[in-house]
N, C-alpha and C positions, 0 to 999 in steps of 0.2 A: 504494500500500500504506500502510495506517495504522500508525504506530509502536505497538508494544506499550507499554502503560502500566506503568511501574515502580512497583509497589505495596509494595516492600520498606520504604519509609519510613513507611508507614501503621502497621505493627506496632512499628517501632523507629525513631522519628525521630532526626535528628541532634541532638547536644547541644553547647552552648557549652562550650568548654574554653579556659582561659587559660594561656598559657606562664608558667611560674614565673620565667623569666629576664627577659623583656622586656615581659610583659603583653599580648602580641598575643592576640586572641581569634579562634578558628576554630570551625567546626562539625565535629564528629567523630562517627563511628559505628564500632563494632567488631563485625565479623561473627564474629571469632574472636580468640584472643590473637595470632595471626600476621597477621591482616588488619585494616587500619584504613583507613577512608575519611575524607578531610579536605577541607573546602571553605574556601578562603581568600577573604577579600574584600580590597579595595584597602587598607583601613586596616591589617589584619593584615600584609599584604605589606610595607607601608611601615614598620611598627613592628619587624619581625623583624630582630634583630641579625645572625643567621647569614646571612640572605638578603642583607643589605647587604654583609657581609664577603665573601660569595661573588662578588658583583658586582664587587668590586674586584680579584679575581684575574685575572692576564693570560690564563689559559686559559678563563675563564668565557665561555660563549656567551650572548648576549643572549636572555632569555626562558627559559633553562634553569635551574630550581631544583628539585632533587629532594626534599630533606627538610631539616628542622631537627632536630638531635639533642635540643635542649632541649625543643622542643615534643613530640617523640616521648616523652621521659621524662615530661612533664606529662600526656600522654594516658594513658600506662601507669599512672601514679599515680592518676589519676581512675578508671580501671577497677578498680584494686586496692581503692580506697576505696568502690566501689559507686556512684560518681557517674555513671559511664558504663557502661551495661550491655554485657556481652560476650554476643553472641547464641547462640553454640554451647554454652554451659554448660548 
């Protein structure tokens, strides 16, 4: 079976967003105000302050990092400014 081609990025490509705290750059796309897709690369993962801090917690499981609150705020601000399109508007 051939996988279905995901053409959602043709109409609304991911946009570079920089975290206002640490400067990590990710690719982001907002399907709605409630839904955000984020692609991290190795550089952004290494630069993220919250990710490094989470890795130092005793309860942190290797490889598990769910979200960065500062990056989430930076993405929301980019959407409010119109730098990142919100698709369901």
